[in-house]
C-alpha positions as CSV (number, residue, x, y, z in Angstrom):
1,M,-20.3,-12.6,-5.9
2,S,-21.2,-13.4,-9.5
3,K,-19.0,-12.5,-12.4
4,R,-21.6,-9.9,-13.6
5,V,-21.6,-8.1,-10.2
6,R,-17.7,-8.0,-10.1
7,I,-17.5,-6.5,-13.6
8,A,-20.2,-4.0,-12.7
9,R,-18.3,-3.1,-9.5
10,L,-15.0,-2.7,-11.4
11,S,-16.7,-0.5,-14.0
12,I,-18.1,1.8,-11.3
13,F,-14.7,2.2,-9.7
14,L,-13.0,2.8,-13.1
15,A,-15.5,5.4,-14.0
16,A,-15.3,7.0,-10.6
17,G,-11.4,7.2,-10.9
18,A,-11.8,8.9,-14.3
19,L,-14.3,11.3,-13.2
20,L,-12.3,12.1,-10.0
21,T,-9.2,12.7,-12.1
22,Y,-11.1,15.0,-14.5
23,F,-12.6,16.9,-11.6
24,L,-9.2,17.5,-9.9
25,L,-7.3,18.5,-13.0
26,S,-10.1,21.0,-13.9
27,R,-10.5,22.4,-10.4
28,S,-8.0,25.3,-11.2
29,G,-10.2,26.4,-13.9
30,S,-7.8,25.4,-16.9
31,M,-7.0,21.7,-17.3
32,G,-4.4,22.7,-20.0
33,F,-2.5,24.9,-17.5
34,T,-2.7,22.3,-14.8
35,L,-1.3,19.5,-17.1
36,S,1.4,21.9,-18.3
37,N,2.5,22.5,-14.7
38,I,2.6,18.9,-14.1
39,F,4.6,17.9,-17.1
40,R,7.0,20.8,-16.5
41,A,7.5,19.4,-12.8
42,L,8.1,15.9,-14.2
43,K,10.6,17.2,-16.8
44,Q,12.5,19.4,-14.4
45,A,12.5,16.9,-11.5
46,D,15.8,16.9,-9.5
47,T,17.6,13.7,-10.5
48,A,19.5,13.5,-7.2
49,W,16.4,13.6,-5.1
50,L,14.7,11.0,-7.4
51,L,17.6,8.6,-6.8
52,V,17.1,9.1,-3.1
53,S,13.4,8.4,-3.5
54,L,14.1,5.2,-5.5
55,A,16.6,4.1,-2.8
56,L,14.1,4.6,0.0
57,F,11.4,2.9,-2.0
58,S,13.6,-0.1,-2.6
59,F,14.4,-0.2,1.0
60,T,10.9,-0.4,2.0
61,Q,10.4,-3.4,-0.3
62,L,13.4,-5.1,1.4
63,I,11.5,-4.5,4.8
64,R,8.3,-5.8,3.4
65,A,10.1,-8.9,1.9
66,W,11.5,-9.7,5.2
67,R,8.0,-9.2,6.8
68,W,6.5,-11.8,4.3
69,Q,9.1,-14.2,5.5
70,V,8.3,-13.6,9.2
71,L,4.5,-13.8,8.7
72,S,4.6,-17.0,6.6
73,W,5.3,-18.9,10.0
74,D,6.4,-22.5,9.3
75,H,6.0,-22.2,5.5
76,K,9.2,-20.0,5.1
77,I,9.5,-18.0,2.0
78,H,13.1,-17.9,0.7
79,F,14.2,-14.2,0.4
80,S,15.2,-14.8,-3.2
81,K,11.4,-15.3,-3.8
82,S,10.1,-12.9,-1.2
83,L,11.8,-9.9,-2.6
84,P,10.8,-10.1,-6.4
85,L,7.3,-11.1,-5.3
86,T,7.1,-8.0,-3.1
87,A,8.2,-5.8,-6.1
88,I,5.6,-7.3,-8.3
89,H,3.0,-7.0,-5.6
90,V,3.6,-3.3,-5.2
91,G,3.8,-2.7,-8.8
92,L,0.5,-4.3,-9.4
93,G,-1.0,-2.4,-6.5
94,H,-0.3,0.7,-8.4
95,L,-1.6,-0.7,-11.7
96,L,-4.7,-2.7,-10.8
97,P,-7.9,-1.4,-9.3
98,M,-9.7,-2.6,-6.1
99,R,-6.7,-4.2,-4.5
100,L,-6.7,-7.1,-6.9
101,A,-3.0,-7.1,-6.3
102,D,-3.5,-8.7,-3.0
103,V,-5.5,-11.5,-4.7
104,A,-2.7,-12.0,-7.2
105,L,-0.1,-12.1,-4.4
106,V,-1.8,-15.0,-2.8
107,G,-1.6,-16.9,-6.1
108,L,2.1,-15.8,-6.7
109,F,2.9,-17.1,-3.2
110,K,1.4,-20.5,-3.9
111,K,3.0,-20.8,-7.3
112,Y,6.6,-19.4,-6.4
113,A,6.9,-19.9,-2.8
114,Y,4.7,-23.0,-2.4
115,L,2.6,-21.2,0.3
116,P,-0.9,-22.7,0.6
117,A,-3.7,-20.3,-0.4
118,G,-5.2,-20.1,3.1
119,N,-1.8,-19.4,4.6
120,G,-1.0,-16.9,1.8
121,A,-4.4,-15.1,2.4
122,A,-3.6,-15.0,6.2
123,T,-0.3,-13.5,5.6
124,V,-1.7,-10.8,3.5
125,M,-4.4,-10.1,6.1
126,L,-2.0,-9.8,9.0
127,A,0.3,-7.6,6.9
128,K,-2.7,-5.3,6.1
129,I,-3.6,-5.0,9.8
130,M,0.0,-4.2,10.9
131,D,0.1,-1.5,8.1
132,V,-2.9,0.1,9.8
133,I,-1.3,-0.1,13.2
134,A,1.9,1.2,12.0
135,M,0.4,4.1,10.0
136,G,-1.7,5.2,12.9
137,F,1.3,5.1,15.2
138,V,3.7,7.0,12.9
139,V,1.1,9.6,11.9
140,A,0.0,10.2,15.5
141,C,3.7,10.7,16.5
142,S,4.5,13.0,13.6
143,F,1.3,15.0,14.0
144,T,1.8,15.4,17.7
145,A,5.1,16.9,17.0
146,G,3.6,19.6,14.9
147,L,0.1,20.2,16.3
148,S,-2.5,18.6,18.4
149,G,-5.7,17.9,16.8
150,P,-8.4,15.3,15.8
151,V,-6.0,13.6,13.5
152,V,-4.0,12.4,16.5
153,Y,-6.9,10.7,18.0
154,V,-8.1,9.2,14.7
155,A,-4.6,7.8,14.0
156,A,-4.3,6.4,17.5
157,S,-7.8,4.8,17.3
158,A,-6.6,3.2,14.0
159,S,-3.7,1.7,15.8
160,L,-5.8,0.5,18.6
161,L,-8.3,-1.0,16.3
162,G,-5.6,-2.8,14.5
163,V,-4.1,-4.2,17.5
164,L,-7.6,-5.6,18.6
165,S,-7.9,-7.0,15.0
166,L,-4.8,-9.0,15.4
167,F,-6.3,-10.9,18.4
168,F,-10.0,-11.1,17.3
169,L,-9.4,-11.9,13.6
170,P,-8.8,-15.6,14.3
171,V,-11.9,-15.8,16.4
172,I,-14.1,-14.2,13.7
173,L,-12.6,-16.5,11.0
174,S,-13.3,-19.5,13.1
175,L,-16.9,-18.6,13.8
176,L,-17.5,-18.0,10.1
177,A,-15.8,-21.4,9.2
178,R,-18.9,-23.3,10.0
179,P,-21.3,-21.3,7.7
180,V,-18.7,-21.3,5.0
181,K,-18.6,-25.0,5.1
182,A,-22.4,-25.2,5.1
183,I,-22.7,-23.0,2.0
184,M,-19.6,-24.2,0.1
185,G,-19.4,-27.7,1.3
186,E,-16.3,-29.7,2.1
187,G,-13.7,-28.8,-0.4
188,R,-10.9,-26.5,-1.4
189,I,-12.7,-23.3,-0.2
190,S,-13.7,-24.5,3.3
191,N,-10.2,-26.1,3.8
192,G,-8.4,-22.9,2.6
193,W,-10.8,-21.0,5.1
194,R,-9.7,-23.2,8.0
195,E,-6.0,-22.9,7.0
196,M,-6.5,-19.0,7.0
197,A,-8.1,-19.1,10.4
198,E,-5.2,-21.1,11.9
199,A,-2.6,-19.0,10.2
200,T,-4.0,-15.7,11.7
201,E,-3.9,-17.2,15.2
202,I,-1.3,-15.4,17.5
203,K,0.0,-18.4,19.3
204,R,2.6,-18.3,22.1
205,G,5.3,-19.5,19.9
206,R,4.5,-16.8,17.2
207,R,4.5,-13.8,19.5
208,P,8.2,-13.0,18.9
209,A,7.7,-13.2,15.2
210,V,4.5,-11.0,15.5
211,S,6.5,-8.3,17.5
212,L,9.3,-8.5,14.8
213,A,6.8,-8.1,12.0
214,M,5.3,-5.2,13.9
215,G,8.5,-3.5,14.2
216,L,9.3,-4.1,10.6
217,S,5.9,-2.5,9.7
218,I,6.6,0.6,11.6
219,A,10.2,0.9,10.2
220,G,8.8,0.3,6.6
221,W,6.2,3.0,7.1
222,T,8.7,5.5,8.4
223,V,11.0,5.0,5.5
224,K,8.2,5.2,3.0
225,L,6.9,8.6,4.5
226,F,10.6,9.9,4.1
227,M,10.4,8.6,0.5
228,F,7.4,11.0,-0.1
229,Y,9.4,13.8,1.4
230,A,12.1,13.1,-1.1
231,L,9.7,12.9,-3.9
232,L,8.4,16.4,-2.9
233,R,11.9,17.8,-3.0
234,A,12.4,16.1,-6.5
235,V,9.5,18.3,-7.9
236,G,10.8,21.4,-6.3
237,V,8.6,21.5,-3.1
238,N,10.7,22.6,0.0
239,G,10.1,24.1,3.3
240,L,7.2,22.1,4.4
241,P,7.3,20.8,8.1
242,M,7.9,17.1,8.2
243,W,4.7,16.4,10.2
244,Q,2.6,17.9,7.5
245,V,4.3,15.8,4.8
246,F,4.0,12.7,6.8
247,T,0.2,13.2,7.6
248,A,-0.6,14.1,3.9
249,S,1.6,11.2,2.6
250,A,-0.1,8.7,5.0
251,I,-3.6,9.7,3.9
252,T,-2.5,9.3,0.3
253,D,-1.1,5.9,0.8
254,L,-4.2,4.9,2.7
255,T,-6.1,5.3,-0.6
256,M,-3.9,2.7,-2.1
257,A,-4.7,0.2,0.7
258,L,-8.4,0.5,0.4
259,P,-10.4,-1.4,-2.5
260,V,-11.8,1.9,-3.8
261,H,-9.3,3.0,-6.4
262,G,-9.5,2.6,-10.2
263,L,-7.0,1.8,-12.9
264,L,-3.5,3.2,-12.1
265,S,-5.2,4.7,-8.9
266,L,-5.5,8.0,-10.8
267,G,-7.8,10.2,-8.9
268,T,-8.1,8.6,-5.6
269,V,-4.4,9.0,-4.7
270,E,-4.5,12.7,-5.6
271,A,-7.8,13.1,-3.7
272,G,-6.1,11.5,-0.7
273,W,-3.1,13.9,-1.1
274,V,-5.5,16.9,-1.1
275,A,-7.4,15.7,1.8
276,G,-4.2,14.9,3.8
277,F,-2.8,18.4,3.3
278,A,-6.2,19.9,4.1
279,L,-6.1,18.2,7.5
280,T,-2.9,19.9,8.1
281,G,-4.2,23.2,7.1
282,V,-2.4,23.4,3.8
283,T,-4.3,24.4,0.6
284,G,-3.7,26.1,-2.7
285,T,-0.1,26.7,-3.8
286,L,2.9,25.0,-2.1
287,P,6.4,26.3,-1.9
288,G,7.9,26.1,-5.2
289,G,5.0,27.2,-7.2
290,L,3.0,24.0,-7.6
291,S,-0.6,23.7,-6.3
292,V,-1.5,20.9,-4.0
293,I,-3.3,19.1,-6.9
294,E,-0.4,19.4,-9.4
295,T,2.0,18.2,-6.7
296,G,-0.1,15.2,-6.1
297,F,-0.3,14.2,-9.8
298,S,3.4,14.9,-10.3
299,M,4.4,12.7,-7.3
300,H,2.0,10.1,-8.3
301,M,3.6,9.7,-11.7
302,L,7.0,9.5,-10.3
303,W,5.9,7.0,-7.7
304,L,4.1,4.9,-10.3
305,F,7.3,4.9,-12.4
306,M,9.4,3.7,-9.6
307,A,6.8,1.0,-8.7
308,V,6.7,-0.4,-12.3
309,L,10.5,-0.1,-12.7
310,L,11.0,-2.4,-9.6
311,M,8.1,-4.7,-10.6
312,L,9.7,-5.3,-14.0
313,G,13.0,-6.1,-12.2
314,G,11.2,-8.5,-9.8
315,A,9.5,-10.3,-12.8
316,A,12.8,-10.5,-14.5
317,V,14.4,-12.1,-11.4
318,L,11.6,-14.7,-11.1
319,L,11.9,-15.6,-14.8
320,L,15.6,-16.0,-14.8
321,S,15.3,-18.2,-11.6
322,G,12.7,-20.2,-13.3
323,R,14.9,-20.7,-16.4
324,K,17.9,-21.8,-14.2
325,G,15.7,-24.3,-12.4
326,N,14.8,-25.8,-15.7
327,I,18.3,-26.2,-16.9
């Protein structure tokens, strides 16, 4: 993909995010009134529930950092590097458009954890597949607990597709290795591709690690969905069944995982929030007086703040460890 095409694609997603943000904010008929409600919700947010949200969010990053260690196979990432890199990756995921944070993480793995680029890319790919499996599993379970419907089948199908991807991904990458070599020649890209194909292979000796990583993925997603529930309580929304919160939150987070969002993920996250609640039959005003859209923007701002706060902490840890290493 040429630089001009990448710039054009980035511009399209940035413009789409801005337009979607404008559309959602003006949907109530008065953008000023909507913004006023959002700012009031942020100003009056419950401090205790915010701290609970931050603690749960931090716990999800601990779980993800452990999972990076497991999925790095023989190139073990030390936890002192894995945790701050996780915080930086999550923060960049909120700030940068089009999943550029994943590309940045591969570079960060190589620079700070000495993980080869091919292995780093494979680690990220495996984690993404496991996220899909875990999300489908957790949402299917939570939705079944509240109401049967098409979401159960969609979520279960996503889990099944993810499981199949775990086993077929190495085959697909290996089949593509030859044309990649023919096009790019023998060099860094083709070598990195071979590393990536090998690192995604679920060998017999790796199966216990895969099972552990899958368990961590499910645990991380479950904790994160409880984080969304705590954020709802922080902005004054109470009384919604847990299965509705879990489903809406999962759809919201899915928009973060797809390369379709713009700067700060504005617009796309809120659209996912509205769509998620619509799937559970919830529209209009939520308990507490905020509309679904106002709640989505309020929670997104708090979620973004927590992500950036932890990202800055992770960056500080890396900088300090780098200075100590130079002394």
